[in-house]
N, C-alpha and C positions, 0 to 999 in steps of 0.2 A: 729374568729379574731386571728391573729397570735400573738405570745408573743412579737415580736418586736413592733408591733403596740401598744400593751398594755403598753410597757415601754416608748413609746414616746408621751404620752398624757398629759405630765405635764404642757405644756404651752398653752393649747387650752381650751377656756372656753365654746365654743358652739359646739354642736355635728355636725359632718360633714354633715349629711343629711339636717339639718335645714339651713345650709349655702347654699345649692344647690337649694332649692325649692323657687317658687314664684319670681324668678329673671331671667332675660334674659341674656344669655351668648353668646358670639361669640365662635365658636368651632374651635380648631386647633389641629393638630397632630404633633408629634415630633419623630424623629429617636432616637436611643439609646443615652442616656447620658453617657459621659465618666467621670469617677472619681467623680461622684456626691455622696455625703454622707449626711445623714440626722441627724446625732448626733448634739447636741446643739452647740458644739465648731465649727464643720464644717459649720453649718448654720450661725453662727456669722461671719465667714470669707466670706461667700457668701453675707451676708447683707452688709458688709463693701465694698466688691468689686463692687456690684451693685450700692451702694450709690455713690462711687467715679465716676463710669461711668455716672450716671445720672447727677451729679454735673458738670462734665467736658463737657458733650455733650449739656446740656441744660443751661449752665452758671448759676448754682445755688450755693449758699453758704451753708455751714454747720452751724447748730446751734452753738453759741459761746461756750456753755458748752461742746461741743463735740470736740473742736479744740485741746484740750490738752490730750485727751485720748490716751492710748498706743495701737493703732491699725493701720491698714493700712490707715484709714482715716486721721490720724495725719500727713501724708506726703502730703496730698492734699493741694495745694495752693489756697486759696480763691481768686476768680476773683475780679479784681479791679472794674469792672462794672457788677454786677450780675442782673439777671432777677427775682430772687426769692430765696426762701429758702426751702431746703428739710427738712421736719419735721420728717419723719421716713421711714425706710425700714425694713420690717420684713419677715423672712422665718419661718412660723409657721407650726407645725404638724397639720394635719386636719384629725384625725381618723374618719373613717366611719364604723359604725357597720355593720357586715356581709360582709365587703370588704376583700376578701381572697387574700392577697398578702404578700410576705415577706418584702415588703417596705410599708411605710405609705404615704398617700397623703400629699402633701405640698401646703400651700397657701402662695403666695408672695403678700404682702400688701405694697403699696407705697402711701405716703402722701406728697404733695408738695403745698406750698403757693407761688403763683406768685404775684409779687408786684403790677401789674396793675389789678389784678382780686380781687373781693370781696369774692371769695370762693376758696376752695381747689380743686386741681386736683390730679389725681392719679388713684387708683383702685386696683383690685386684680386679681391674676391668680391662679386658683386651678389646680394643676397637679396631675392626677390620675395614679397610677402605674398599670401595667398589672399583671394579676394573674401568667402568665408564664414569668419567668425572664431568661436572658441568663445564660448559664452554668458558664461563667467567670464573675459572678455578682460582684466580687471584683473590676473589672475594668469597667464594663458596667452595666447599669440598664435601664429598659424600663418604661418610663412615656409617653405613646403614646397619651394621651388625655389631652388637656389643655382647661380649661373653663375660658374665659377672660371677665372681666367687668372692663374696664379701659379707660381713656382718650387715644385717638389714639396716640398722640405723646409720651405718657408714655409707652404704650404697645409696640410701635416700638422700643423703647430703651431697654425694657425688652427682647423682642425677639432677638435683636442683641446681648445682653449680654449672653443669653442662648446659642445662636449658637457659639459665640466665646469662652465662658468659658467652655462649656460642649461638644464642638466639635460635635454638632448635627445640624439637619436641621428642621426648623419649617415652616409649611404651613397650609392653610385652610384644615379642615377635609374633606375627600373625600366622601361626602354624595351624593347619587344618587336617582332617582325616584324609582328604584327597592328596595332600602333600605327602603324608605318611605312606599312602598306597603307592604313589609314584616312586618314592624312594625305595620301597620294598621291591617293586618291579625292576627298577634299575639295578639294585644289588643282585637280584637273582640272575639277571642277564650277564653280570660280570663273572658268575661262577664258571662259565664255559671258557673264559680266557685263561691264558697261561698264568700261573702264579707269579707274583712279583719276585724279582731277585732280592738278595739281601740289601743291595745298594738302593733299591726302589722302595724299601720298607722303612717305616718309622721305628727305629730301634732306640729304646730307652734303657740306659744302664741300670743294672741291679733290679730288673723287673722279672718276676716269675711269670712266664707265659704258658705254663703247662696247663692251667685251668681256664684258658680263654674260651669264650663262647664260640661254639661251632654249630649253632643252630639258629633257626628263626623263631623269635618269640613275638606273639601278638597279644595285645590286651584290648578287649572290646568292652565297652561300657553299656550296661543295660539300663534303660530308663523306664519308669512306671511300674516297678516291682520292688517289693521289700525282701523277697526271698533270695534274689540273685542280683548283685550289683555289677559284677565283672565276670567275664569269661576269658581265661588264659589258654592260649594254644602254643605249643612248642613242637617244632618239626625239625628233624635233622637235615643237614645240608644234602646228603644223598637223596632223601625223600623229596626235597624241594627241587633238586635237579631233575628227578624223574618226572615230577608234575610239570615242570617248566618245559622239558623236552617234548612232552605230549602236546602242550597247548601253544608252543612257540609259533606254529604256522597258522594258528586260528585267531579269532578275534576275542578270545576269552582271556581275561586278566588272571594273574596268579592268584589274587585274593578271591576272585570269583570261583576259581577251581578249588581252592581250599575250603571255601564256604560250602560248595557242593559236596565235597568229600566228607566234611563234618556232618552235614545234613543227612547224607546217606548212611553214615555209620552210627550217629547218635540221635538222629531226628531233631537236631537243633537248627532252627532257622536263624542264620546270622545276618542276613541281608539288611535287616532293619537296625542292626546294632551300630554303634559309633566306634570306629577305631581310634584309640587314644594313646597307645604306646606300641612301639616296635623295638625289638632288640635283634641286632645282627652282629656278625663278627667285626663290622666296621664301626657301628655306633648304636647307642641306645637313645631314643628320642621319645619324650613323654610330653604330649601337648596339653594334658590336663594340668601339668605343673610347669610347663615351659622349660623343661630340663633337656640338656644335651650332654652326652658322654661319648667322646671319641676314643677309640681303642688304639693301643700301640701294636707294633709288629704287623701292621697292615700297609697296604699300598699308599704311598704319599699322594699319588695322583687321585685316588679315590677320596681321600680326606679333603684335598684341595677342591675337587669337584663338588663335594657336599657343601663345603663352606661357601663356595661361589654361588651355589643355588640359594643358600640362606641369605647371602648378601642381596641377591636379586629379589627375593621375597621382601626383605627389609626396605629396599629402595623403591618398590612399586606399590606396596600395600600400606598406604597412608590415608 
C-alpha cells in the first residue's frame, strides 16, 4: 500500500474490500480526470459543487443549518417550490488493502429525502484508480473503474457532474464474452491452489456463508429464435476440476471442453452462442446488464486481481 493511501484513511470507518463484497454494482469506465484532487480540502469543494448541482437540477433544498455556512453552497438560492431535501454529499477515501496505486479509491455517497417518498434515495459510487498513472499526474489522474449502486436519477446527475467538472467521459464498462471466458479459465486454474487462510479471506461480520455458491454457472444467449432465448449451465467444482485436469496440458479451453460435453450429452451446439453471464464462488458478472457482484469469504488477492483487470479494461477500451 502506498504512503499516500496510508495518509488518507482518516475519515473511512470500513475497510474497502468489505464495501465491495456481497453487493451488486453497475460497472462504468471513465477517461482521465482533469484537476482531480483527493486531499480533504479539495474533496470538500467537490462535495459542495456536487451538492449545488443536485439541488439545482433536482429542485432540492439544502438543510437549514447549512444555509449560512461559508462555502460555495451559501450562494445557492433555495427553490420556492422544492421536491425534497438533500441530506448529505460526501467524497470519502476508501482505502483498499493491497491496492497498489499512487492515488486512493474514492467513494461518493449521496443521501436525498424526497417529499412524496417515505424513504431516502441516493446511493454510492466507488471510483478505483489505476496502478499506472499519467506522467503529468499533477494535471490528470486515471480512475478508469466506477462501481455504482445508486438511484438512476441520482447516478445520472453524478455522471453529468463528473463529466463537466473533471472534463472526462463516462460510459458502461466494455465487457465482452471473451473477457468472461478468460475470467472463467483463470478462476478454474485457481482451484488447484491451496485454499486461502482466514487472514487472506474477505470476512464480513454477521454474514451467513453456509449457502455460498460452490459451482460454475454459465448463461449463454441464443439469437434468432423465439423458442429459446437463453441456456443456463451449472457444474459443480469437482466436475470442473476433473475437466480442467484433463485439458490442462492441451490447447483446449475450459469452455470448449464444456461445450463438447454438452453437445455429446444433449446434442446442443453451443459454439455459436454468446456467453453473457458467469457465476463463480468469486464473483457473478453479467455483461448484458453490466452487473458485478463480488463474494465475501474468498481470497482478497483474487478480488484484487479481478478488479485490477477491470481497471485495465476501463483504461484501454475507450
